[in-house]
ChimeraX commands (.cxc) that place a marker at each C-alpha (Angstrom):
marker #1 position 25.38,-60.88,68.35 radius 0.5
marker #1 position 29.02,-59.03,66.87 radius 0.5
marker #1 position 28.90,-57.56,70.40 radius 0.5
marker #1 position 27.77,-60.50,72.96 radius 0.5
marker #1 position 31.04,-62.50,71.47 radius 0.5
marker #1 position 33.60,-59.10,71.64 radius 0.5
marker #1 position 32.86,-57.91,75.37 radius 0.5
marker #1 position 32.92,-62.25,76.01 radius 0.5
marker #1 position 35.73,-62.31,74.87 radius 0.5
marker #1 position 37.18,-58.65,75.99 radius 0.5
marker #1 position 35.99,-59.28,79.86 radius 0.5
marker #1 position 37.51,-62.73,80.00 radius 0.5
marker #1 position 40.80,-62.08,79.09 radius 0.5
marker #1 position 40.95,-60.09,81.26 radius 0.5
marker #1 position 42.96,-60.12,84.30 radius 0.5
marker #1 position 42.87,-58.88,87.66 radius 0.5
marker #1 position 45.31,-56.42,87.81 radius 0.5
marker #1 position 44.58,-56.07,84.27 radius 0.5
marker #1 position 41.18,-54.87,83.76 radius 0.5
marker #1 position 40.87,-54.38,79.44 radius 0.5
marker #1 position 37.17,-52.25,78.79 radius 0.5
marker #1 position 38.91,-50.09,81.65 radius 0.5
marker #1 position 41.66,-49.65,78.79 radius 0.5
marker #1 position 42.72,-46.03,76.21 radius 0.5
marker #1 position 41.96,-47.41,72.88 radius 0.5
marker #1 position 42.93,-44.05,71.20 radius 0.5
marker #1 position 42.83,-40.17,73.06 radius 0.5
marker #1 position 42.45,-36.55,70.76 radius 0.5
marker #1 position 43.01,-33.30,71.17 radius 0.5
marker #1 position 39.05,-31.57,71.01 radius 0.5
marker #1 position 40.13,-28.06,69.21 radius 0.5
marker #1 position 37.74,-25.62,70.79 radius 0.5
marker #1 position 38.55,-26.47,74.10 radius 0.5
marker #1 position 41.68,-28.27,74.42 radius 0.5
marker #1 position 40.33,-30.44,76.38 radius 0.5
marker #1 position 41.92,-34.65,76.19 radius 0.5
marker #1 position 39.36,-37.69,74.70 radius 0.5
marker #1 position 39.56,-40.57,75.85 radius 0.5
marker #1 position 37.57,-43.45,74.49 radius 0.5
marker #1 position 38.29,-46.24,76.66 radius 0.5
marker #1 position 36.97,-49.76,75.35 radius 0.5
marker #1 position 33.09,-49.43,77.39 radius 0.5
marker #1 position 32.95,-46.39,75.17 radius 0.5
marker #1 position 34.07,-48.06,71.57 radius 0.5
marker #1 position 31.48,-50.74,72.70 radius 0.5
marker #1 position 28.79,-48.41,73.51 radius 0.5
marker #1 position 29.15,-46.35,70.28 radius 0.5
marker #1 position 29.71,-49.60,68.42 radius 0.5
marker #1 position 26.33,-51.03,69.87 radius 0.5
marker #1 position 24.34,-47.60,68.75 radius 0.5
marker #1 position 25.78,-47.83,64.71 radius 0.5
marker #1 position 25.12,-51.64,65.33 radius 0.5
marker #1 position 21.06,-50.91,66.74 radius 0.5
marker #1 position 20.58,-47.62,63.48 radius 0.5
marker #1 position 21.75,-50.70,61.03 radius 0.5
marker #1 position 19.26,-53.50,63.42 radius 0.5
marker #1 position 16.48,-51.14,63.13 radius 0.5
marker #1 position 16.34,-49.77,59.14 radius 0.5
marker #1 position 16.79,-53.97,58.20 radius 0.5
marker #1 position 13.51,-54.06,59.35 radius 0.5
marker #1 position 11.74,-52.00,57.80 radius 0.5
marker #1 position 12.15,-54.97,55.12 radius 0.5
marker #1 position 8.80,-56.85,54.52 radius 0.5
marker #1 position 10.54,-60.55,54.13 radius 0.5
marker #1 position 10.31,-64.13,55.34 radius 0.5
marker #1 position 14.19,-63.01,56.23 radius 0.5
marker #1 position 13.48,-60.40,58.01 radius 0.5
marker #1 position 11.48,-62.26,59.92 radius 0.5
marker #1 position 14.02,-64.17,60.96 radius 0.5
marker #1 position 16.22,-62.03,61.42 radius 0.5
marker #1 position 13.82,-60.87,64.60 radius 0.5
marker #1 position 13.94,-63.76,66.21 radius 0.5
marker #1 position 17.69,-63.81,66.39 radius 0.5
marker #1 position 17.61,-59.99,67.74 radius 0.5
marker #1 position 15.55,-61.93,70.24 radius 0.5
marker #1 position 17.60,-64.75,71.05 radius 0.5
marker #1 position 20.91,-62.14,71.46 radius 0.5
marker #1 position 18.86,-60.33,73.46 radius 0.5
marker #1 position 18.27,-63.50,76.27 radius 0.5
marker #1 position 21.71,-64.42,75.74 radius 0.5
marker #1 position 22.45,-60.81,77.18 radius 0.5
marker #1 position 20.24,-60.87,80.04 radius 0.5
marker #1 position 20.86,-63.69,81.08 radius 0.5
marker #1 position 25.09,-63.12,81.52 radius 0.5
marker #1 position 23.75,-60.15,83.16 radius 0.5
marker #1 position 21.81,-61.17,85.28 radius 0.5
marker #1 position 23.89,-64.69,86.07 radius 0.5
marker #1 position 27.56,-63.44,85.21 radius 0.5
marker #1 position 29.28,-61.72,88.08 radius 0.5
marker #1 position 30.92,-60.01,85.01 radius 0.5
marker #1 position 28.30,-58.83,83.19 radius 0.5
marker #1 position 27.85,-57.01,86.01 radius 0.5
marker #1 position 28.97,-52.93,84.56 radius 0.5
marker #1 position 27.28,-50.14,83.38 radius 0.5
marker #1 position 29.36,-50.88,79.91 radius 0.5
marker #1 position 27.07,-53.68,79.70 radius 0.5
marker #1 position 23.40,-52.98,81.07 radius 0.5
marker #1 position 23.51,-50.36,78.60 radius 0.5
marker #1 position 24.12,-53.07,75.78 radius 0.5
marker #1 position 21.65,-54.87,77.41 radius 0.5
marker #1 position 19.04,-51.66,76.75 radius 0.5
marker #1 position 20.46,-51.49,73.27 radius 0.5
marker #1 position 19.25,-55.26,72.24 radius 0.5
marker #1 position 16.50,-54.48,73.87 radius 0.5
marker #1 position 15.59,-51.67,71.95 radius 0.5
marker #1 position 16.88,-53.92,68.78 radius 0.5
marker #1 position 14.36,-56.10,69.62 radius 0.5
marker #1 position 10.85,-53.84,70.25 radius 0.5
marker #1 position 12.09,-51.61,67.05 radius 0.5
marker #1 position 12.82,-54.76,64.41 radius 0.5
marker #1 position 8.99,-56.13,65.21 radius 0.5
marker #1 position 7.01,-52.69,65.55 radius 0.5
marker #1 position 8.49,-51.01,62.02 radius 0.5
marker #1 position 7.70,-54.97,61.18 radius 0.5
marker #1 position 3.73,-54.87,62.17 radius 0.5
marker #1 position 4.02,-50.53,61.35 radius 0.5
marker #1 position 5.20,-51.62,58.04 radius 0.5
marker #1 position 2.81,-55.03,57.63 radius 0.5
marker #1 position -0.52,-52.91,58.07 radius 0.5
marker #1 position 0.19,-50.27,56.10 radius 0.5
marker #1 position 0.80,-53.34,53.32 radius 0.5
marker #1 position -3.09,-54.51,53.83 radius 0.5
marker #1 position -6.06,-53.41,52.28 radius 0.5
marker #1 position -9.37,-53.66,52.42 radius 0.5
marker #1 position -12.31,-52.96,50.33 radius 0.5
marker #1 position -12.59,-52.22,46.40 radius 0.5
marker link #1:1,2 radius 0.2
marker link #1:2,3 radius 0.2
marker link #1:3,4 radius 0.2
marker link #1:4,5 radius 0.2
marker link #1:5,6 radius 0.2
marker link #1:6,7 radius 0.2
marker link #1:7,8 radius 0.2
marker link #1:8,9 radius 0.2
marker link #1:9,10 radius 0.2
marker link #1:10,11 radius 0.2
marker link #1:11,12 radius 0.2
marker link #1:12,13 radius 0.2
marker link #1:13,14 radius 0.2
marker link #1:14,15 radius 0.2
marker link #1:15,16 radius 0.2
marker link #1:16,17 radius 0.2
marker link #1:17,18 radius 0.2
marker link #1:18,19 radius 0.2
marker link #1:19,20 radius 0.2
marker link #1:20,21 radius 0.2
marker link #1:21,22 radius 0.2
marker link #1:22,23 radius 0.2
marker link #1:23,24 radius 0.2
marker link #1:24,25 radius 0.2
marker link #1:25,26 radius 0.2
marker link #1:26,27 radius 0.2
marker link #1:27,28 radius 0.2
marker link #1:28,29 radius 0.2
marker link #1:29,30 radius 0.2
marker link #1:30,31 radius 0.2
marker link #1:31,32 radius 0.2
marker link #1:32,33 radius 0.2
marker link #1:33,34 radius 0.2
marker link #1:34,35 radius 0.2
marker link #1:35,36 radius 0.2
marker link #1:36,37 radius 0.2
marker link #1:37,38 radius 0.2
marker link #1:38,39 radius 0.2
marker link #1:39,40 radius 0.2
marker link #1:40,41 radius 0.2
marker link #1:41,42 radius 0.2
marker link #1:42,43 radius 0.2
marker link #1:43,44 radius 0.2
marker link #1:44,45 radius 0.2
marker link #1:45,46 radius 0.2
marker link #1:46,47 radius 0.2
marker link #1:47,48 radius 0.2
marker link #1:48,49 radius 0.2
marker link #1:49,50 radius 0.2
marker link #1:50,51 radius 0.2
marker link #1:51,52 radius 0.2
marker link #1:52,53 radius 0.2
marker link #1:53,54 radius 0.2
marker link #1:54,55 radius 0.2
marker link #1:55,56 radius 0.2
marker link #1:56,57 radius 0.2
marker link #1:57,58 radius 0.2
marker link #1:58,59 radius 0.2
marker link #1:59,60 radius 0.2
marker link #1:60,61 radius 0.2
marker link #1:61,62 radius 0.2
marker link #1:62,63 radius 0.2
marker link #1:63,64 radius 0.2
marker link #1:64,65 radius 0.2
marker link #1:65,66 radius 0.2
marker link #1:66,67 radius 0.2
marker link #1:67,68 radius 0.2
marker link #1:68,69 radius 0.2
marker link #1:69,70 radius 0.2
marker link #1:70,71 radius 0.2
marker link #1:71,72 radius 0.2
marker link #1:72,73 radius 0.2
marker link #1:73,74 radius 0.2
marker link #1:74,75 radius 0.2
marker link #1:75,76 radius 0.2
marker link #1:76,77 radius 0.2
marker link #1:77,78 radius 0.2
marker link #1:78,79 radius 0.2
marker link #1:79,80 radius 0.2
marker link #1:80,81 radius 0.2
marker link #1:81,82 radius 0.2
marker link #1:82,83 radius 0.2
marker link #1:83,84 radius 0.2
marker link #1:84,85 radius 0.2
marker link #1:85,86 radius 0.2
marker link #1:86,87 radius 0.2
marker link #1:87,88 radius 0.2
marker link #1:88,89 radius 0.2
marker link #1:89,90 radius 0.2
marker link #1:90,91 radius 0.2
marker link #1:91,92 radius 0.2
marker link #1:92,93 radius 0.2
marker link #1:93,94 radius 0.2
marker link #1:94,95 radius 0.2
marker link #1:95,96 radius 0.2
marker link #1:96,97 radius 0.2
marker link #1:97,98 radius 0.2
marker link #1:98,99 radius 0.2
marker link #1:99,100 radius 0.2
marker link #1:100,101 radius 0.2
marker link #1:101,102 radius 0.2
marker link #1:102,103 radius 0.2
marker link #1:103,104 radius 0.2
marker link #1:104,105 radius 0.2
marker link #1:105,106 radius 0.2
marker link #1:106,107 radius 0.2
marker link #1:107,108 radius 0.2
marker link #1:108,109 radius 0.2
marker link #1:109,110 radius 0.2
marker link #1:110,111 radius 0.2
marker link #1:111,112 radius 0.2
marker link #1:112,113 radius 0.2
marker link #1:113,114 radius 0.2
marker link #1:114,115 radius 0.2
marker link #1:115,116 radius 0.2
marker link #1:116,117 radius 0.2
marker link #1:117,118 radius 0.2
marker link #1:118,119 radius 0.2
marker link #1:119,120 radius 0.2
marker link #1:120,121 radius 0.2
marker link #1:121,122 radius 0.2
marker link #1:122,123 radius 0.2
marker link #1:123,124 radius 0.2
marker link #1:124,125 radius 0.2
marker link #1:125,126 radius 0.2
view
């Protein structure tokens, strides 16, 4: 949800002459090759999204009522991502598509992990 709000804020704060997502946040030199690696807002959002996806999958291993609420919120966030991708012209970028797919993977992985965990908790017979 954090990424959704942050990306929306940056996109709608951009002006036609100053497109913020393409702005370089930081750059550093790779020691082995001497190449300069520029990290833009777009790349930073993708990197943060991957880290958040890991945390969300880790949270889905809990078999509690709160995990069910987390899954439902993940589904709502994915639907918002998808609707914005389809409806809003400003969100028609590869970065937003990748963030939408990360959100979809969060939903699918969360339910899959929870179902797998629940299946192991059921004991049949003696």
